[in-house]
ROZA-220222 format. One line per 3 residues: their letters; for each residue x, y, z of N, C-alpha, C. Coordinates in nm, 4 decimals. Layout:
# residues N
A	X/Y/Z/X/Y/Z/X/Y/Z ~ ...
***
This chain:
# residues 214
MRV	13.6780/29.6010/13.1442/13.5464/29.6100/13.1112/13.4908/29.7440/13.1807 ~ 13.3995/29.8290/13.0938/13.3711/29.9235/13.1522/13.2424/29.9110/13.2202 ~ 13.2075/29.9436/13.3370/13.0733/29.9022/13.4105/13.0080/30.0294/13.4695
GIL	12.8771/30.0656/13.4052/12.8211/30.1652/13.4450/12.7048/30.1090/13.5552 ~ 12.6748/30.1818/13.6811/12.6258/30.1656/13.7968/12.5053/30.2589/13.7865 ~ 12.3887/30.2303/13.7409/12.2674/30.3298/13.7485/12.2080/30.3306/13.8841
GSG	12.2550/30.3797/13.9718/12.2149/30.4244/14.1328/12.3173/30.4281/14.2152 ~ 12.3055/30.5246/14.2956/12.4135/30.5594/14.4154/12.3811/30.5137/14.5574 ~ 12.2832/30.4363/14.5745/12.2431/30.4000/14.7024/12.3313/30.2671/14.7409
DVG	12.2910/30.1934/14.8658/12.4116/30.1014/14.9050/12.4106/29.9674/14.8402 ~ 12.3187/29.9295/14.7491/12.3366/29.8340/14.6317/12.4333/29.8914/14.5184 ~ 12.4023/29.9971/14.4685/12.4995/30.0557/14.3623/12.6484/30.0559/14.4311
QAL	12.6829/30.1182/14.5426/12.7819/30.1408/14.6068/12.8858/30.0055/14.6249 ~ 12.7843/29.9117/14.6583/12.8419/29.7690/14.6804/12.9049/29.7161/14.5715 ~ 12.8171/29.7048/14.4452/12.8404/29.6619/14.3401/12.9639/29.7085/14.2640
GTA	12.9214/29.8656/14.2712/13.0519/29.9400/14.2049/13.1945/29.8993/14.2542 ~ 13.1796/29.9064/14.3852/13.3064/29.8650/14.4620/13.3674/29.7417/14.4394 ~ 13.2642/29.6343/14.4205/13.3207/29.4984/14.3804/13.3758/29.4959/14.2363
FAT	13.3271/29.5737/14.1595/13.3541/29.5705/13.9979/13.5137/29.6282/14.0048 ~ 13.5211/29.7484/14.1019/13.6536/29.8209/14.0754/13.7567/29.7330/14.1600 ~ 13.7193/29.6820/14.2564/13.8352/29.5722/14.3349/13.8789/29.4575/14.2204
LEH	13.7824/29.4116/14.1033/13.8113/29.3195/13.9971/13.8634/29.3975/13.8965 ~ 13.9195/29.5210/13.9090/13.9944/29.6013/13.8313/13.9224/29.6229/13.6993 ~ 13.7996/29.6432/13.7177/13.7138/29.6996/13.5822/13.6968/29.8466/13.6233
DVK	13.6565/29.9083/13.5294/13.6536/30.0737/13.5131/13.5176/30.0849/13.5378 ~ 13.4867/30.1573/13.6466/13.3446/30.1744/13.7044/13.2913/30.3289/13.7100 ~ 13.1802/30.3477/13.6511/13.1147/30.4792/13.6638/12.9800/30.4818/13.7455
MGS	12.9682/30.5588/13.8318/12.8298/30.5397/13.9028/12.7603/30.6863/13.8620 ~ 12.6213/30.6244/13.7844/12.5518/30.7268/13.7505/12.4476/30.7564/13.8693 ~ 12.3981/30.8897/13.8790/12.3382/30.9487/13.9649/12.2488/31.0780/13.9240
RDP	12.1221/31.1253/13.9711/12.0689/31.2262/13.9397/12.1589/31.3636/13.9837 ~ 12.2462/31.3493/14.0790/12.3506/31.4461/14.1123/12.4495/31.3879/14.1308 ~ 12.5458/31.3843/14.0326/12.6706/31.3235/14.0398/12.7681/31.3920/14.0977
KSE	12.7379/31.5186/14.1428/12.8169/31.6011/14.2352/12.8162/31.6105/14.3882 ~ 12.6923/31.5079/14.3936/12.6449/31.5078/14.5429/12.7760/31.4256/14.6277 ~ 12.7575/31.4610/14.7568/12.8810/31.4026/14.8491/12.8741/31.2613/14.8625
KVR	12.7628/31.2086/14.8285/12.7618/31.0557/14.8594/12.8514/30.9914/14.7278 ~ 12.8075/31.0455/14.6216/12.8767/30.9970/14.5109/13.0398/31.0155/14.4860 ~ 13.0599/31.1583/14.5436/13.1990/31.1972/14.5516/13.2872/31.1038/14.6374
GWV	13.2282/31.0897/14.7591/13.2802/30.9899/14.8679/13.2980/30.8514/14.8070 ~ 13.2122/30.8113/14.7230/13.2315/30.6522/14.6756/13.3747/30.6576/14.5796 ~ 13.3777/30.7592/14.4997/13.4582/30.7800/14.3805/13.5965/30.7979/14.4521
SKN	13.5945/30.8850/14.5689/13.7369/30.8973/14.6438/13.7736/30.7636/14.7096 ~ 13.7060/30.6732/14.7581/13.7307/30.5723/14.8185/13.7913/30.4563/14.7050 ~ 13.7596/30.4472/14.6107/13.7509/30.3322/14.4980/13.8847/30.3815/14.4040
GPR	13.9346/30.4864/14.3964/14.0641/30.4927/14.3363/14.0473/30.5448/14.1858 ~ 14.1496/30.5394/14.0938/14.1314/30.5932/13.9655/14.0514/30.5050/13.8677 ~ 13.9918/30.3893/13.8912/13.8848/30.3259/13.8291/13.7781/30.3802/13.8405
ASG	13.7366/30.4537/13.9208/13.6157/30.5131/13.9620/13.5773/30.6405/13.9322 ~ 13.4685/30.6492/13.8537/13.4153/30.7864/13.8449/13.2696/30.8188/13.8306 ~ 13.2283/30.9219/13.8587/13.0981/30.9538/13.8746/13.0221/31.0427/13.7446
GTF	12.9048/31.0263/13.7327/12.8362/31.0868/13.6108/12.6848/31.0882/13.6186 ~ 12.6246/31.1352/13.5269/12.4671/31.1423/13.5102/12.4457/30.9975/13.4723 ~ 12.3193/30.9821/13.4606/12.2895/30.8514/13.4124/12.3012/30.8518/13.2686
AET	12.2665/30.9391/13.2067/12.3036/30.9422/13.0605/12.4484/30.9317/13.0311 ~ 12.5318/30.9835/13.0862/12.6673/30.9726/13.0897/12.7143/30.8189/13.1352 ~ 12.6616/30.7635/13.2079/12.6811/30.6412/13.2702/12.6499/30.5412/13.1515
AVF	12.5550/30.5757/13.0894/12.4807/30.4725/13.0093/12.5686/30.4356/12.8614 ~ 12.6175/30.5695/12.8306/12.7018/30.5876/12.7063/12.8539/30.5064/12.7338 ~ 12.8951/30.5274/12.8743/13.0136/30.4962/12.9112/13.0391/30.3300/12.9307
ADV	12.9199/30.2615/12.9677/12.9152/30.1635/12.9964/12.9208/30.0251/12.8864 ~ 12.9956/29.9329/12.8936/13.0061/29.7958/12.8217/12.8785/29.7085/12.8898 ~ 12.8604/29.7187/13.0147/12.8016/29.6411/13.1117/12.7387/29.7415/13.1905
AVL	12.5886/29.7430/13.2037/12.5251/29.8432/13.3184/12.4742/29.7544/13.4165 ~ 12.4691/29.8132/13.5287/12.3595/29.7579/13.6460/12.2681/29.8568/13.7006 ~ 12.1398/29.8402/13.6615/12.0274/29.8988/13.7521/12.0344/29.8710/13.8894
ATL	12.0765/29.9796/13.9925/12.0584/29.9385/14.1402/11.9776/30.0683/14.1938 ~ 11.8655/30.0819/14.1416/11.7656/30.1963/14.1693/11.6944/30.1272/14.2740 ~ 11.6162/30.2253/14.3524/11.4768/30.1911/14.4290/11.3897/30.1179/14.3091
GSG	11.3091/30.0136/14.3339/11.2229/30.0002/14.2125/11.1309/30.0845/14.1859 ~ 11.1002/30.1847/14.2570/10.9932/30.3032/14.2265/11.0692/30.4061/14.1292 ~ 11.2193/30.3792/14.1397/11.2859/30.5098/14.0574/11.3489/30.4326/13.9446
TES	11.3158/30.3145/13.9224/11.3667/30.2398/13.7936/11.3390/30.2840/13.6617 ~ 11.2310/30.3082/13.6327/11.1554/30.3720/13.5082/11.2274/30.4996/13.4587 ~ 11.2349/30.5945/13.5960/11.2833/30.7157/13.5397/11.4360/30.7231/13.5350
AIK	11.5075/30.6265/13.6043/11.6400/30.6130/13.5842/11.6684/30.5521/13.4560 ~ 11.5904/30.4951/13.3746/11.6121/30.4273/13.2999/11.5731/30.5373/13.1551 ~ 11.4926/30.6117/13.1667/11.4361/30.7309/13.0796/11.5591/30.8344/13.0596
LAE	11.6094/30.8631/13.2105/11.7416/30.9517/13.2149/11.8522/30.9048/13.1319 ~ 11.8738/30.7778/13.1245/11.9965/30.6894/13.0963/11.9765/30.7008/12.9593 ~ 11.8546/30.7076/12.8894/11.8330/30.6868/12.7508/11.8426/30.5615/12.7012
PKS	11.7423/30.4892/12.6673/11.7504/30.3230/12.6190/11.8274/30.3198/12.4953 ~ 11.8405/30.4163/12.4081/11.9077/30.3868/12.2813/12.0702/30.3967/12.3395 ~ 12.1368/30.4662/12.4555/12.2429/30.4190/12.4983/12.2844/30.2734/12.5430
LAG	12.1802/30.2231/12.5812/12.1903/30.0870/12.6285/12.1452/29.9721/12.5351 ~ 12.1426/30.0053/12.4310/12.0967/29.9187/12.2805/12.2099/29.8392/12.2977 ~ 12.1752/29.6906/12.2756/12.2816/29.6130/12.2572/12.3928/29.5637/12.3708
KIV	12.3605/29.6328/12.4859/12.4274/29.6237/12.5958/12.3752/29.4965/12.7102 ~ 12.4350/29.4525/12.7763/12.3973/29.3709/12.8818/12.3461/29.4700/13.0191 ~ 12.2326/29.4553/13.0405/12.1976/29.5328/13.1679/12.1538/29.4521/13.2777
IDA	12.2013/29.4379/13.3871/12.1887/29.3637/13.5034/12.0988/29.4098/13.5863 ~ 11.9792/29.3618/13.6330/11.8841/29.4308/13.6954/11.8894/29.3614/13.8340 ~ 11.9327/29.4515/13.9218/11.9321/29.3989/14.0645/11.8171/29.4677/14.1338
TNP	11.7344/29.5290/14.0975/11.6099/29.5959/14.1554/11.5155/29.4943/14.2075 ~ 11.4120/29.5528/14.2963/11.2893/29.4767/14.3148/11.1791/29.5710/14.3316 ~ 11.0806/29.5381/14.2614/10.9488/29.6466/14.2547/10.8919/29.6339/14.3898
LVL	10.9236/29.7108/14.4917/10.8525/29.7009/14.6321/10.7540/29.8112/14.6692 ~ 10.6908/29.7802/14.7396/10.5771/29.8744/14.7842/10.6193/29.9120/14.9358 ~ 10.6627/30.0184/14.9688/10.7200/30.0452/15.1047/10.5961/30.1452/15.1872
KPG	10.5614/30.1009/15.2746/10.4587/30.1690/15.3713/10.5475/30.1741/15.5101 ~ 10.5062/30.2773/15.5860/10.5747/30.3235/15.7049/10.5020/30.1864/15.8147 ~ 10.5843/30.1179/15.8679/10.5353/30.0216/15.9957/10.4736/29.9042/15.9424
EPP	10.5127/29.8719/15.8060/10.4717/29.7464/15.7371/10.5907/29.6763/15.6730 ~ 10.5808/29.5399/15.6657/10.6853/29.5023/15.5972/10.6821/29.4903/15.4200 ~ 10.7841/29.5165/15.3588/10.7691/29.5443/15.2007/10.6840/29.4548/15.1652
ALA	10.6301/29.4887/15.0506/10.5556/29.3866/14.9432/10.5801/29.4351/14.8020 ~ 10.5631/29.3459/14.7414/10.5864/29.3533/14.5846/10.4610/29.3856/14.5047 ~ 10.5196/29.5042/14.4246/10.4178/29.5615/14.3328/10.3724/29.4873/14.2195
LGH	10.4406/29.3772/14.1831/10.4160/29.3145/14.0858/10.4239/29.1480/14.1341 ~ 10.3435/29.0646/14.0615/10.3566/28.9369/14.0910/10.2656/28.8452/14.0048 ~ 10.3105/28.7173/14.0017/10.2391/28.6094/13.9450/10.2362/28.6004/13.7720
NDS	10.1978/28.7377/13.7145/10.1927/28.7499/13.5867/10.2762/28.8586/13.5302 ~ 10.3671/28.9250/13.5965/10.4508/29.0082/13.5619/10.5590/29.0258/13.6652 ~ 10.6636/29.1157/13.6261/10.7880/29.1052/13.7317/10.8478/29.2542/13.6993
GGE	10.9301/29.2980/13.7935/11.0044/29.4066/13.7565/11.1054/29.3816/13.6625 ~ 11.1795/29.2461/13.6368/11.2496/29.2273/13.5531/11.2056/29.2385/13.4071 ~ 11.0995/29.1897/13.4076/11.0101/29.1868/13.2871/10.9559/29.3156/13.2108
QVQ	10.9386/29.4063/13.3289/10.9320/29.5500/13.2978/11.0427/29.6156/13.2633 ~ 11.1562/29.5924/13.3032/11.3000/29.6229/13.2600/11.3294/29.6005/13.1311 ~ 11.3068/29.4814/13.0717/11.3208/29.4312/12.9251/11.2445/29.4993/12.8374
RWL	11.1129/29.5403/12.8822/10.9845/29.6175/12.7994/11.0599/29.7532/12.8019 ~ 11.0959/29.7873/12.8805/11.1334/29.9498/12.8810/11.2872/29.9653/12.7940 ~ 11.3541/29.8311/12.8081/11.4737/29.8456/12.7301/11.4750/29.7377/12.6225
PQS	11.3965/29.7245/12.5295/11.3784/29.6191/12.4429/11.4971/29.5865/12.3728 ~ 11.5953/29.6746/12.3427/11.7143/29.6648/12.2412/11.8034/29.6044/12.3544 ~ 11.7905/29.5858/12.4745/11.9321/29.5634/12.5658/11.8883/29.3879/12.6142
MVV	12.0005/29.3548/12.6643/11.9931/29.2029/12.7064/11.9701/29.2115/12.8768 ~ 11.8545/29.1888/12.9389/11.8395/29.2202/13.0538/11.8640/29.0981/13.1304 ~ 11.9367/29.0820/13.2195/11.9469/28.9561/13.3181/11.9225/29.0107/13.4610
KAF	11.8292/28.9411/13.5273/11.8075/28.9517/13.6604/11.9016/28.8809/13.7521 ~ 11.9631/28.9601/13.8414/12.0443/28.8976/13.9403/12.0788/29.0018/14.0521 ~ 12.1424/28.9444/14.1615/12.1978/29.0200/14.2732/12.0622/29.0971/14.3461
NMI	11.9363/29.0486/14.3200/11.8219/29.1073/14.4303/11.7800/29.0329/14.5412 ~ 11.8303/28.9268/14.5401/11.8024/28.8316/14.6828/11.9015/28.8314/14.8016 ~ 11.9734/28.9298/14.8143/12.0844/28.9156/14.9224/12.0987/29.0678/14.9694
GHA	12.1655/29.0783/15.0799/12.1704/29.2121/15.1170/12.2961/29.2692/15.0389 ~ 12.3200/29.3979/15.0336/12.4336/29.4559/14.9713/12.5686/29.4161/15.0442 ~ 12.5564/29.3848/15.1707/12.7038/29.3563/15.2838/12.7462/29.2194/15.2096
YMF	12.6736/29.1228/15.1422/12.6892/29.0108/15.1011/12.7046/29.0101/14.9369 ~ 12.7018/29.0997/14.8752/12.7235/29.0888/14.7203/12.8402/29.0758/14.6650 ~ 12.9339/29.0613/14.7514/13.0853/29.0280/14.6818/13.1690/28.9505/14.7917
RPQ	13.1979/28.8405/14.7146/13.2971/28.7391/14.8007/13.2278/28.7080/14.9566 ~ 13.1218/28.6653/14.9501/13.0291/28.6423/15.0608/13.1020/28.5317/15.1537 ~ 13.1134/28.5310/15.2675/13.1438/28.4193/15.3316/13.0743/28.3532/15.4308
FPG	13.0291/28.2312/15.4312/12.9319/28.1811/15.5300/12.9808/28.0284/15.5581 ~ 12.9494/27.9907/15.6873/12.9763/27.8397/15.6957/12.9666/27.7255/15.6273 ~ 12.8428/27.7521/15.5376/12.7944/27.6376/15.4630/12.8679/27.6567/15.3282
GPP	12.9567/27.7455/15.3009/13.0203/27.7624/15.1772/12.9569/27.8954/15.0809 ~ 12.9908/27.9183/14.9724/12.9264/28.0249/14.9173/12.7987/28.0076/14.8817 ~ 12.7127/28.1117/14.8917/12.5670/28.1366/14.8606/12.5343/28.1084/14.7148
DMF	12.4303/28.0686/14.6818/12.3962/28.0362/14.5428/12.3028/28.1931/14.4843 ~ 12.3313/28.2113/14.3579/12.2718/28.3328/14.3131/12.2061/28.3027/14.1850 ~ 12.0694/28.2935/14.2028/11.9750/28.2495/14.0851/12.0060/28.3868/13.9855
YCG	11.9710/28.3473/13.8516/11.9677/28.4623/13.7508/11.9115/28.4236/13.6423 ~ 11.8220/28.5204/13.5436/11.7555/28.4859/13.4548/11.7490/28.6023/13.3692 ~ 11.7152/28.5559/13.2323/11.7143/28.6564/13.1077/11.7111/28.5797/12.9876
NDA	11.6626/28.6666/12.8650/11.6135/28.5870/12.7486/11.7583/28.5687/12.6633 ~ 11.8503/28.6299/12.6684/11.9763/28.6079/12.5896/12.0849/28.5062/12.6465 ~ 12.1026/28.3994/12.5852/12.1909/28.3066/12.6302/12.3437/28.3666/12.6647
GAK	12.3871/28.4350/12.5338/12.5306/28.4798/12.5650/12.5199/28.5827/12.6863 ~ 12.4245/28.6666/12.7034/12.4308/28.7545/12.7964/12.4343/28.6943/12.9566 ~ 12.3616/28.5550/12.9359/12.3385/28.5009/13.0954/12.5106/28.4480/13.1063
NRV	12.5345/28.3813/12.9960/12.6834/28.3174/13.0139/12.7672/28.4328/13.1130 ~ 12.7784/28.5449/13.0383/12.8544/28.6453/13.0690/12.8143/28.6946/13.2164 ~ 12.7191/28.7057/13.2596/12.6649/28.7463/13.3797/12.6979/28.6274/13.4917
GDI	12.6636/28.4916/13.4419/12.7222/28.4035/13.5134/12.8647/28.4000/13.5531 ~ 12.9410/28.4238/13.4670/13.0901/28.4513/13.4945/13.1149/28.5660/13.6156 ~ 13.0446/28.6585/13.5727/13.0600/28.7737/13.6766/13.0065/28.7163/13.8205
LTS	12.9114/28.6553/13.8286/12.8586/28.6090/13.9805/12.9677/28.5287/13.9969 ~ 13.0294/28.4180/13.9535/13.1232/28.3446/13.9974/13.2297/28.4289/14.0539 ~ 13.2854/28.5220/13.9617/13.3888/28.5926/14.0161/13.3627/28.6773/14.1319
FGF	13.2291/28.6986/14.1534/13.1993/28.7733/14.2912/13.2082/28.6641/14.3823 ~ 13.1898/28.5316/14.3896/13.2011/28.4528/14.4953/13.0826/28.3571/14.4840 ~ 13.0153/28.3748/14.4163/12.8617/28.3005/14.4185/12.8570/28.1508/14.3538
EAL	12.7733/28.0817/14.3734/12.7343/27.9396/14.2703/12.6313/27.9973/14.1760 ~ 12.6309/28.0300/14.0819/12.5461/28.0932/13.9653/12.4639/27.9867/13.9114 ~ 12.3182/28.0179/13.9321/12.2243/27.9127/13.8746/12.1186/27.9871/13.7810
DIG	12.1429/27.9454/13.6608/12.0421/28.0026/13.5734/11.9124/27.9214/13.5533 ~ 11.8024/28.0031/13.5604/11.6766/27.9408/13.5567/11.5935/27.9784/13.4606 ~ 11.6417/28.0407/13.3356/11.5908/28.0374/13.2357/11.5501/28.2096/13.2016
GIE	11.4441/28.2088/13.1332/11.3984/28.3354/13.0771/11.3684/28.4579/13.1701 ~ 11.3388/28.5633/13.1202/11.3364/28.6864/13.2185/11.2156/28.6829/13.2912 ~ 11.1278/28.6061/13.2474/11.0033/28.5703/13.3283/11.0320/28.4914/13.4368
GAR	11.1433/28.4407/13.4719/11.1794/28.3875/13.6113/11.1792/28.4877/13.7188 ~ 11.2217/28.6080/13.6834/11.2088/28.7297/13.7631/11.0796/28.7168/13.8608 ~ 10.9590/28.6648/13.8204/10.8452/28.6550/13.8798/10.8742/28.5563/14.0026
LLE	10.9745/28.4652/13.9835/11.0078/28.3711/14.1040/11.1056/28.4590/14.1833 ~ 11.2095/28.5137/14.1281/11.3345/28.5673/14.1883/11.2763/28.6842/14.3076 ~ 11.2063/28.7614/14.2472/11.1813/28.9008/14.3188/11.1294/28.8769/14.4590
PLC	10.9998/28.7511/14.4695/10.9659/28.7296/14.5941/11.0558/28.6725/14.6974 ~ 11.1931/28.6250/14.6378/11.3068/28.5932/14.7362/11.3606/28.7110/14.8332 ~ 11.3386/28.8133/14.7499/11.3689/28.9251/14.8430/11.2908/28.9532/14.9585
ILW	11.1629/28.9412/14.9249/11.0472/28.9672/15.0330/11.0934/28.8390/15.1453 ~ 11.1099/28.7124/15.1022/11.1563/28.6228/15.1873/11.2932/28.6581/15.2649 ~ 11.3975/28.7107/15.2126/11.4950/28.7227/15.2709/11.4680/28.8501/15.3783
VLY	11.3981/28.9528/15.3442/11.3730/29.0485/15.4349/11.2915/28.9829/15.5656 ~ 11.1673/28.9199/15.5289/11.0957/28.8563/15.6276/11.1664/28.7887/15.7558 ~ 11.2450/28.7130/15.6976/11.3393/28.6454/15.7669/11.4216/28.7486/15.8473
GLK	11.4757/28.8346/15.8000/11.5802/28.9076/15.8675/11.4840/29.0244/15.9999 ~ 11.3611/29.0367/15.9320/11.2738/29.1283/16.0570/11.2237/29.0252/16.1685 ~ 11.2059/28.8933/16.1302/11.1841/28.7981/16.2453/11.3019/28.7640/16.3296
TNG	11.4087/28.7518/16.2684/11.5051/28.7317/16.3521/11.5999/28.8444/16.4059 ~ 11.5941/28.9596/16.3456/11.6445/29.0857/16.3984/11.8019/29.0642/16.3208 ~ 11.8216/29.0228/16.2321/11.9712/28.9960/16.1828/11.9485/28.9887/16.0269
WNH	12.0684/29.0264/15.9739/12.0779/29.0282/15.8280/12.1705/28.9535/15.7692 ~ 12.2172/28.8393/15.8427/12.3413/28.7924/15.7703/12.3096/28.6230/15.7315 ~ 12.1977/28.6570/15.6140/12.1909/28.5123/15.5719/12.1740/28.5208/15.4306
AFK	12.1609/28.4089/15.3590/12.1650/28.3871/15.1933/12.1122/28.2493/15.1851 ~ 12.0867/28.2450/15.0659/12.0292/28.1296/15.0110/12.1194/28.0110/14.9404 ~ 12.1054/27.8765/14.9728/12.1604/27.7768/14.9393/12.0694/27.6978/14.8759
FLK	12.0864/27.6277/14.7483/12.0120/27.5370/14.6927/12.0710/27.4034/14.6917 ~ 12.0355/27.3080/14.7361/12.1061/27.1933/14.7977/12.0653/27.0955/14.6500 ~ 12.1740/27.0270/14.6287/12.1740/26.9372/14.5065/12.2400/26.7970/14.5424
R	12.2064/26.6940/14.4806/12.2688/26.5664/14.5020/12.3409/26.5228/14.3543
***
């Protein structure tokens, strides 16, 4: 599978490395594909890894992953060109955050809308699945916790796309839990805030969510 990572920050690099480790071909898209950050990631991940522009990455991808800052997501999609992502699965790992110095993060959207729904509107011909947005990048691949593998909730409108993303989540070491349509992102994005606030309170980032069932 050819995976396009739209975004070269910590989340994009972690997910790109995970896909390369599982022997997928991965292209990391960036505004500056010749940057030291992108070139460094490519050199660490071997012949299956490459860098490119957002537009090149969208054309390359069988499956794309949005891994931008929430504030840069719409711009990245425009640079990628929605027509190049038409008919493709797009995993939305972003969170629409408001970041102010000295304050904890807050959501820019909520209750009646979500970042996931925005992404689906910006990519009307793509199959958007929200996932990976509620855990730190250090634990996005093969996370090891004393209580067993963490759960990863995901949502989207296309059943086939969700089945495929569910398989990806399982291969990454998560228990995958489908919560329904893309409007479920209204519930999943606040989990990012909960994850961050607990980290700020405890001054630690080694936690994840587990949904207990009988």
